[in-house]
C-alpha positions as CSV (number, residue, x, y, z in Angstrom):
1,M,-156.7,71.3,34.9
2,L,-152.9,71.5,34.5
3,K,-151.5,72.5,31.2
4,R,-149.7,69.6,29.5
5,T,-146.1,70.3,28.5
6,L,-144.8,69.3,25.0
7,F,-142.2,67.0,26.5
8,Y,-141.8,64.8,29.5
9,P,-140.5,67.0,32.5
10,K,-137.2,65.1,32.9
11,A,-135.1,66.7,35.6
12,L,-131.6,68.0,34.8
13,T,-129.1,65.5,36.4
14,G,-126.7,67.0,38.9
15,Q,-128.1,70.5,38.9
16,G,-126.3,72.7,41.4
17,T,-123.2,70.5,41.5
18,A,-119.9,70.2,39.6
19,D,-121.5,67.1,38.0
20,V,-124.3,69.0,36.3
21,Q,-125.4,67.5,33.0
22,A,-124.4,69.3,29.8
23,L,-127.3,70.7,27.8
24,R,-126.5,68.4,24.8
25,S,-126.6,65.4,27.1
26,Y,-129.9,66.5,28.5
27,I,-131.4,66.8,25.0
28,E,-130.0,63.3,24.1
29,H,-131.6,61.8,27.2
30,L,-134.9,63.6,26.6
31,A,-135.0,62.4,23.1
32,F,-134.3,58.8,24.3
33,A,-137.2,59.0,26.7
34,H,-139.5,60.0,23.9
35,H,-138.1,57.3,21.5
36,M,-136.8,60.0,19.1
37,K,-133.6,61.1,17.6
38,P,-132.1,64.3,19.1
39,R,-132.5,66.2,15.8
40,S,-136.1,65.1,15.4
41,L,-136.8,66.3,19.0
42,L,-135.2,69.7,18.2
43,E,-137.1,70.1,15.0
44,L,-140.4,69.4,16.8
45,L,-139.3,71.9,19.6
46,V,-138.7,74.6,17.0
47,E,-142.0,73.9,15.4
48,Q,-144.2,73.6,18.5
49,A,-142.4,76.1,20.7
50,P,-141.8,79.1,18.4
51,R,-140.0,82.2,19.6
52,A,-139.8,85.6,18.1
53,G,-137.0,86.0,15.5
54,R,-136.2,82.4,15.0
55,Q,-138.9,80.1,13.5
56,S,-136.7,77.8,11.5
57,F,-134.3,75.0,12.5
58,P,-130.8,76.6,12.7
59,R,-127.7,74.6,11.7
60,E,-126.1,75.4,15.1
61,F,-128.8,73.3,16.8
62,A,-127.8,70.3,14.7
63,R,-124.1,70.8,15.5
64,M,-125.0,71.1,19.3
65,R,-122.8,74.2,19.7
66,I,-125.0,75.2,22.7
67,H,-122.8,75.2,25.8
68,G,-121.5,78.7,25.6
69,H,-123.6,81.8,26.4
70,A,-124.2,83.1,22.9
71,S,-127.8,84.0,22.0
72,L,-128.4,80.5,20.5
73,S,-127.8,78.9,23.9
74,K,-130.4,81.1,25.6
75,D,-132.9,80.6,22.8
76,L,-132.6,76.8,23.0
77,Q,-132.7,76.8,26.8
78,D,-135.8,79.0,26.9
79,R,-137.6,76.8,24.4
80,L,-136.7,73.6,26.3
81,E,-137.8,75.0,29.7
82,A,-141.1,76.1,28.2
83,A,-141.5,72.7,26.5
84,T,-140.7,70.6,29.7
85,G,-141.5,72.9,32.6
86,V,-138.0,72.1,34.0
87,S,-135.3,74.6,34.9
88,L,-132.1,73.9,32.9
89,A,-130.0,76.6,34.7
90,G,-126.4,75.5,34.9
91,S,-126.5,73.2,31.9
92,N,-124.4,75.7,29.9
93,L,-122.4,78.8,30.6
94,L,-125.2,81.3,30.4
95,R,-124.8,82.5,34.0
96,F,-121.3,83.6,33.3
97,T,-122.4,86.0,30.5
98,N,-120.8,89.0,32.3
99,V,-117.4,87.6,32.8
100,L,-116.6,85.0,30.0
101,A,-116.5,85.2,26.3
102,P,-119.7,83.9,24.5
103,T,-117.9,81.4,22.3
104,N,-114.8,79.1,22.0
105,L,-114.9,78.0,25.6
106,T,-116.4,74.6,25.0
107,R,-115.5,71.7,22.7
108,D,-117.7,70.2,20.0
109,D,-116.5,66.7,20.4
110,T,-117.5,64.5,23.4
111,L,-115.0,63.4,26.0
112,Y,-115.8,61.4,29.1
113,C,-114.3,60.1,32.3
114,P,-114.1,56.2,32.0
115,C,-114.6,55.8,35.7
116,C,-117.6,58.2,36.1
117,V,-119.6,56.6,33.2
118,A,-118.9,53.1,34.5
119,E,-120.3,53.8,38.0
120,G,-123.9,53.2,38.9
121,D,-126.7,51.3,37.2
122,D,-128.4,54.3,35.7
123,M,-127.9,55.6,32.1
124,P,-124.6,57.5,32.1
125,Y,-124.5,61.1,31.1
126,I,-122.0,63.7,29.9
127,R,-121.1,66.5,32.4
128,L,-120.8,70.1,31.4
129,L,-117.4,70.0,33.0
130,W,-116.2,67.6,30.3
131,K,-117.4,70.0,27.6
132,L,-115.0,72.8,28.7
133,Q,-112.0,73.1,26.4
134,C,-109.6,73.6,29.3
135,V,-110.6,70.4,31.1
136,T,-108.8,67.3,30.1
137,A,-109.1,65.2,33.3
138,C,-111.6,64.1,35.9
139,P,-111.0,65.9,39.2
140,V,-112.5,63.0,41.2
141,H,-110.8,60.0,39.7
142,R,-107.7,61.9,38.5
143,V,-107.7,60.2,35.1
144,K,-107.5,61.7,31.6
145,L,-110.8,62.1,29.7
146,R,-111.3,59.8,26.8
147,S,-112.8,60.4,23.3
148,S,-116.2,58.9,22.7
149,D,-115.0,58.1,19.2
150,H,-113.1,55.1,20.5
151,C,-114.7,51.6,20.7
152,G,-113.2,48.4,22.1
153,A,-115.6,46.0,20.5
154,A,-114.8,43.5,17.8
155,A,-115.8,44.6,14.3
156,S,-118.5,41.9,14.3
157,D,-120.1,43.4,17.4
158,K,-120.5,46.9,16.0
159,L,-123.9,48.1,15.1
160,P,-125.1,49.2,11.6
161,V,-124.9,52.9,11.2
162,H,-128.7,53.3,11.2
163,K,-129.0,51.5,14.6
164,R,-126.2,53.4,16.4
165,P,-127.4,55.3,19.5
166,A,-126.9,59.1,19.8
167,I,-126.5,59.5,23.5
168,G,-123.4,60.5,25.5
169,G,-122.0,57.9,27.8
170,V,-123.0,55.1,25.4
171,C,-120.7,53.8,22.8
172,A,-122.2,54.9,19.4
173,Q,-120.5,52.1,17.6
174,C,-121.5,49.0,19.7
175,G,-124.1,50.4,22.1
176,S,-122.2,49.5,25.2
177,L,-123.4,51.4,28.3
178,G,-120.6,53.3,30.0
179,F,-118.2,52.3,27.3
180,K,-117.7,48.9,28.9
181,C,-116.4,47.7,25.5
182,I,-113.1,49.4,26.5
183,T,-111.4,47.4,29.3
184,A,-108.1,49.3,29.5
185,P,-107.8,51.3,32.8
186,G,-107.9,55.0,32.7
187,E,-104.7,56.9,32.1
188,A,-103.4,58.9,35.1
189,A,-103.7,62.6,34.6
190,S,-101.0,65.1,35.5
191,P,-101.2,67.2,38.7
192,Q,-101.7,70.3,36.4
193,E,-104.6,68.7,34.6
194,V,-106.3,67.7,37.9
195,W,-105.8,71.2,39.3
196,V,-107.4,72.9,36.2
197,A,-110.3,70.4,36.3
198,T,-110.8,71.0,40.1
199,Q,-110.9,74.8,39.7
200,A,-113.4,74.5,36.8
201,A,-115.5,72.1,38.8
202,R,-115.6,74.6,41.7
203,L,-116.8,77.3,39.3
204,L,-119.7,75.1,38.0
205,A,-120.6,74.1,41.5
206,T,-121.5,77.6,42.5
207,P,-125.2,78.1,43.1
208,V,-127.1,78.7,39.9
209,D,-128.6,81.9,41.1
210,S,-125.1,83.4,41.9
211,T,-124.3,86.7,40.1
212,F,-120.9,87.2,38.4
213,E,-119.9,90.7,37.6
214,L,-116.9,91.9,35.5
215,A,-115.8,94.4,38.2
216,D,-115.6,91.6,40.8
217,L,-113.5,89.5,38.4
218,Q,-111.2,92.3,37.7
219,S,-110.7,93.2,41.4
220,G,-110.2,89.5,42.2
221,L,-107.5,89.2,39.6
222,K,-105.8,92.3,40.7
223,E,-105.7,91.0,44.3
224,L,-104.3,87.7,43.2
225,V,-101.5,89.4,41.2
226,D,-100.7,91.7,44.1
227,R,-100.6,88.9,46.6
228,T,-98.8,86.2,44.6
229,Y,-96.7,88.1,42.1
230,D,-96.0,91.4,44.0
231,G,-98.2,93.2,41.5
232,S,-96.3,92.1,38.4
233,V,-98.7,91.4,35.6
234,V,-95.8,90.1,33.5
235,A,-94.8,87.6,36.2
236,A,-98.4,86.4,36.5
């Protein structure tokens, strides 16, 4: 008889692509599927899927600072994979441990592409790409990312605080899927913003089993400086 998992084995949306779902968004969707608040799900996860060295509910979990590759991210990913039986590789920056700093690469607040979340009939989700601090635009629709704090609904249509949803891609103030409460078109992004977003998307789209070594990064940067700037680090 198969061993039952603690949580429903919900697949990670967009795994292996530039549109991979952010770990926070996955937790929010998983909690929604279980009719729970994200914090309640995480508290149950810590209680039912204990790991050596961390048996209590850390404040960082509540703050959802989980997209870098600090030890907290790995701890949470390992717990969730054990509790769901689903691989969550690619939902944060863990695979770039050898070449990127462990913190301060991602943002705490939630931004989204108004075009991406409005497409399709499924529940919208937040991409890992949009959690990167350097990314301010959507490379597909070439529009600036918006803050999820903004709501276009009338004051009378906004939900009481205790009924507001906690799921990315859904307006927390009025519950509108894909932020359809905002009718203004997306603001065009600059070519520089689109370029940065495109390069970041290419990085996230690399196979999840790819290896990234510091020596390779260093040699690649040296080659780039040699070819483009005649070896001048200052010019680069």
